[in-house]
N, C-alpha and C positions, 0 to 999 in steps of 0.2 A: 332422113330429113330431120333437121333440128327444129326446135321450137323456142319461143320466148314466153316468159310468164313473170308474174309478180309473186314473190314468196309470201305465203300466208303464215301468220303466227297468232297464237291466242294469248290473251292476258286478262286480268281481272276487270270486271265492269267498273267504270268510274263511279264514285259515290253519288254524283249528281246526275247520272244518266237517267233518261226517261225512255220507256219502251214505246215503240210504235210499229206499225205494219206497212210495208211498201212492196207492192206486187206480190202479195201473199208471203212475203219473207219477214221474219221477226228481226227487228233492228232496234237499236237504241241511239239516242242523240244526247249530246251534252255540249257545254261551252267551255272553251279554254281561252282565257284572256279575251273574252268577248266574241271569239270565233266559234261558229257552230261546227261540231264534229259529229259524224255518224259512222256506225259500224254494224255489221251483221252479228247476230248471236250465234254461238256455237251450237251444235245439235243438242248438247246437254242443257243449254240455256243458262249456264253459270259463268260463261266467259264471252268476250267479244273477239271477233276475228279481224285482225289488221293485216294490211298488205304493204309490202315494201314500196318505197317511193320510186325505186328504179327497177328496171326489168332484168331478169336473169335469162341466160341462154342454156339450152340443153342440147348436146349433140354427141355423136360418136367420134372418138379419136381414131387415128390411123390403126391402132392395135385393137380396135373394137370396144375399148372401155368407154363407159358413159361419163361425159364431162359436164359439170354444171358450173357455170362461170358468170359472174356479174358483168353486165354490159356497161354499168354506170350511166345508163341512158334513161331519162324520164319519158321520152317519146318512143312509142312502140315501133314506128317506122324506122327510126334511127337505130333502135336495138336490133331490128331484123337485118339492117345493113351490116351491123357489126357481126352478127351471127354468120352472114354470108361470107364475110372476110375470113372468119375462123374456119369455116367449112372449106373454103378455097385453099387455105393453108394445109388442111388435112389431106385434101386431094393431091396437093403437090408433094406432101410427105409420103403418101402411098405410092406415088409414081417415082419416088427417088430423086425428085428435083431439089428437095431441101432435106437437111438432116433434122433430127429431133432438136438439136441444140439451136439450129437456125430458126426453127419454128418457135422455140421458147423465147429467143431473143426478139422475134417479131411481136410476140405477145407483150413483152415488157415495154416495147416502144410506145404503146398506147395507154399504159397505166399512168395515172396522175402522178406528177413529180413529187408531191408531198408524201406519197406512199413510199417512194424510193428513199426520200430523205429520212423518213422514220426508220426504215430498215438499216440505212447507213449509220444513223445515229446509234442504234442498238449495237451495231458492229463496233463502232468506236468505243462505246462504253465497255463492251465485253473485252476489248483489247487493253483497257485500262489507260486510255489516252488521257493526257493532262487535261484537267477540267477547263482551264482557261483557254488552252488551244482548241479544245473541242467546241466550246461555246463560240469562239471567234470563227471557227470553220463553218459551223452551222449558220451563224449570222451572215457570213459572206455568201453562202450558197443561196439563202432565202432572199437576200437583197438583190442579187443579180437576177435570180429567177423572176422576181417581181418586176424589176425595172425592164428586163428584156422580154417579159411575157413568155417565159419558158413554162409551159404547163405539162408537157410530157417529155420523155427522153428524145422522141423524134423531133421535137422543136428545138433541141439544144444544138445550135450551129455556131460556127465561128464568127460570121459577120455581125450579128447583133451584139455579141459580147465584145468584139473589137471596137465597135462604135461606142459602146458603153465606157470602155477604158479610155478612149480618146476624149470623150466628154468629161470624164472625171479629171483627166490631165488638164483640160482647159479650165476647169473649176479650181485648179490648184492642188489636187490630191497628189501626194508625193509618190515617187516611183516605187518606194518600198511598200507603201500601202497598196498600190495597184497590183504589185507582184503578189501580195498576200491574197487578194481576191482570185488572181489567176491560179495560184498554187492550190487554194481550197478546191477549185473546180477540177484541177488536174487530178488531185487525190481522189475526189469523188468519182470522176470518170474512170480512173484506173480500177477502182473497186467495182464499178458497173461492168467493166470488161471481165474482171476476175470471176464475177458471179453470173456471167452470161446474159447481162442486161443490155450491153452495148458491144459493138465490134470495133469501134474506133474511138479516139479521144480528141474531139474537136478543140477543147480548150488548150490541149497540148501543142496545137499548131500555132498558137499566138506567141509572138516574140516577147521575151522578157524585157521589162523596162530597165534602162541603164541607170543604176543608182549612183554611179560615180559622177555623172554629169548633173545629178539632181540632189545634191547634198543639202539638207536643211540645216545641219549643224556641222561645221568644219572642226575636226579635231586639231589641237595644237598643243605644244609643250607649255608647261607652266612657266610663268616668268619668275625671276629670282625673288621678287617681292611676294608673289603668290605662294611660292614654295616655303619661304620663311614663315608666312602666316599659317600655312597648313601644319608645319612642324610645331609651331607654338601652340596651336589649338590641340594637337595630339598630346603634347607634353602636359598641358594643364587640365585636360578633360577628365582624367581619372580622379584628380584631386577634387575637382568641382562636383563630380558625381557623388563622392563620399560625403561632401558637405551639404548636400541637398536631400531632403526627405522625399522618398519616392512613393509613399503611400500614406493613407490616413487623412485627417482633416487639415494637417499642415503640409500637404503635398506641395512641393515646389519651394518651400521655405528653407532657410539655412538651418542645417542640423548642428547648431552650436549651443553650448551650455556654459554658464559662467564658471570662471576658474575658482 
């Protein structure tokens, strides 16, 4: 039978802390930005004992090993429900109903999405992905997650993302830009599948926007006048560059001297 608890750590006593006794226990109190804080003293009396804000769960895995895992829950009852879910998965794994990989995937489904983004970001950096492409990809992931309220991998579904794309089209976002958001999520979901975090790619089921029917800038051939102007600029540009100072206090002035 598993249990939930808050992790205890020790740290130095704050300089402004005052000692007091509560229920025969030695404690200290101090203020941080006007808010009163209290903590118990360690047995040696030189440090304070602080507890984690969220609960941790401790249980036995299918192979008998002891597992300690953060529930990310501040409420004890909610933390116990999370523990019960994990213990249920352990029982299914022992019975052969699910594999170890399926059990791991189930665990990843409830991990906060920012944690997966951080791991994916590290993966992209390790691969040496172009910095601009990497920045645009992460920006697209975070914007869609925020607008669609995706907080875990389990919440990433096709319908909210599809509605989001339709709304952006109504607002005038180009097909090429919308495809960029779709592509970023497909790449992320594929990585999640490769690392055992997901078993399917919901964004991949979304249709690609037709860029041919949504061209913002039509390509055309240069007119004869435009071509002549381009050739004239190309012919005189080298001479102009030689006659203009490119550095110093006279930058941009003609580089001429009297005969």
